[in-house]
Structure formats: structure tokens, C-alpha cells
C-alpha positions as CSV (number, residue, x, y, z in Angstrom):
1,M,30.9,11.6,6.0
2,I,29.4,10.7,9.4
3,L,27.2,13.2,11.2
4,I,26.9,12.5,15.0
5,S,24.1,14.2,16.9
6,S,22.8,13.9,20.4
7,I,19.1,14.1,21.1
8,K,18.1,13.8,24.8
9,G,21.4,12.2,25.6
10,I,21.1,9.5,22.9
11,K,23.9,9.5,20.4
12,K,22.9,8.9,16.9
13,E,25.1,8.5,13.8
14,K,23.8,9.4,10.4
15,Y,25.8,8.4,7.4
16,M,25.6,11.3,5.0
17,S,25.8,10.4,1.3
18,E,25.4,12.4,-1.9
19,Q,21.7,12.8,-1.0
20,K,20.9,16.2,0.5
21,F,18.8,16.7,3.7
22,E,15.2,17.4,2.7
23,C,13.2,19.7,4.9
24,A,10.2,22.1,4.7
25,F,9.0,25.4,6.2
26,I,5.2,25.7,6.2
27,Y,3.5,29.0,6.9
28,V,-0.1,29.7,7.4
29,A,-1.9,33.0,6.6
30,G,-5.3,34.0,5.3
31,G,-5.8,34.0,1.6
32,V,-2.7,32.0,0.7
33,D,-3.0,29.5,-2.2
34,P,-0.7,26.5,-1.5
35,Q,-0.4,25.7,-5.2
36,K,1.1,29.1,-5.9
37,A,2.9,30.0,-2.6
38,R,5.9,27.6,-3.1
39,A,9.6,27.9,-3.3
40,R,12.6,25.5,-3.2
41,I,15.9,26.8,-1.9
42,E,18.8,24.4,-2.6
43,S,22.3,24.5,-1.0
44,D,25.2,22.1,-0.9
45,E,23.8,20.2,2.1
46,I,20.0,20.8,2.3
47,N,16.9,21.4,0.1
48,M,14.5,23.7,1.9
49,N,10.9,23.6,0.6
50,V,8.8,26.6,1.5
51,V,5.0,26.3,1.2
52,G,2.2,28.6,2.3
53,C,-1.4,27.7,3.1
54,S,-4.5,29.4,4.5
55,T,-5.9,26.7,6.8
56,Y,-4.7,24.0,9.2
57,E,-6.4,21.4,7.0
58,Q,-4.3,22.5,4.0
59,A,-1.2,22.5,6.2
60,E,-1.8,18.9,7.2
61,Q,-2.1,18.0,3.5
62,I,1.1,19.9,2.6
63,A,3.0,18.3,5.5
64,R,2.0,14.8,4.3
65,E,3.0,15.8,0.7
66,M,6.4,17.1,1.9
67,V,7.1,13.8,3.9
68,A,6.1,11.8,0.8
69,K,8.8,13.9,-1.1
70,G,11.4,12.8,1.4
71,C,11.3,15.6,4.0
72,T,12.2,14.3,7.5
73,A,12.0,17.7,9.3
74,L,9.2,20.3,9.1
75,E,9.4,23.8,10.6
76,L,6.1,25.6,11.1
77,C,5.7,29.4,11.2
78,A,4.6,31.3,14.3
79,G,1.0,31.4,12.9
80,F,0.5,27.8,14.1
81,G,-0.8,27.7,17.7
82,N,-0.3,24.7,19.9
83,D,-3.3,22.9,18.4
84,G,-2.0,23.5,14.9
85,I,1.5,22.1,15.8
86,A,-0.1,19.0,17.3
87,R,-2.3,18.5,14.2
88,I,0.8,18.6,11.9
89,Q,2.7,16.2,14.2
90,K,-0.3,13.8,14.2
91,A,-0.7,14.1,10.4
92,V,3.0,13.1,9.7
93,G,3.6,10.7,12.6
94,P,6.2,10.7,15.4
95,E,9.1,9.7,13.3
96,I,9.1,13.1,11.5
97,A,10.7,16.1,13.4
98,V,8.2,18.9,13.7
99,G,9.4,22.3,15.1
100,A,7.8,25.7,15.3
101,V,8.7,29.3,15.5
102,K,6.5,30.5,18.3
103,F,4.5,33.6,19.2
104,D,1.7,33.0,21.8
105,F,-0.1,35.9,20.2
106,H,0.9,36.7,16.6
107,P,1.2,40.4,15.7
108,A,0.1,39.7,12.0
109,M,-3.1,38.1,13.3
110,G,-4.3,40.9,15.5
111,F,-2.3,39.4,18.4
112,K,-4.3,36.2,18.4
113,S,-3.1,32.6,18.4
114,G,-3.4,30.7,15.1
115,D,-5.6,28.3,17.0
116,I,-8.2,31.1,17.4
117,Y,-7.6,32.8,14.1
118,F,-7.9,29.6,12.0
119,S,-10.7,27.9,13.9
């Protein structure tokens, strides 16, 4: 099967094989142990890895680990502020797609940005 996508007007073809699309969702919250806060959700087309952490530094390590396992897309929770998102992108490089759910002020963090909460 051929998947055709367009990013910024550039048409790309990706030849899909039996290999599933590997991706990850990383969330950050105080007191989360990244060795315990893990799940893998499999479907016919994708494998979604979910990992929690309690610091940006842990998130950078997890992001690199997920890329090493074959993830080409990372989604970050709303707890990551702009600095946190940039740190993850820098940790994995420009060839990995990094996206984020976004709150400027997260309600679970006392309406603060993750950049303030985790610094």
C-alpha cells in the first residue's frame, strides 16, 4: 500500500509494509516513575507507546529511547511548555516529528506552564 501525504505543499510517498507505524506519547507530571508508568497500545496500523516521567531531563532520555525503538513521531502532553517541547526536539533531532497538546497554563499544575513547574 502507498500512503501519500502532503507536508507544507511537499508531496511524499511512504510505502507501507507489514511493519506498523511506531509512535509515542510522553507525559510529564510530578512523582511519575518512567520505569513503571508505561503502556503499549497496539492496533492494526500503529503501535502507540505511552510513557510518563517527572522531569524534562527524564523526558529527553525517554524520547531518545523511543526513537531507538523505531518511533518516528512523538506527541507530548500539555505539561510541556515551549522550552520543554524544544528540548525534546533537540534531543531527538529534526528528522523526528515532535508534536504537543498545548495549554499555555496547565490546570493540573496550578495554571502554570510546565516550563515554570519543572524548572
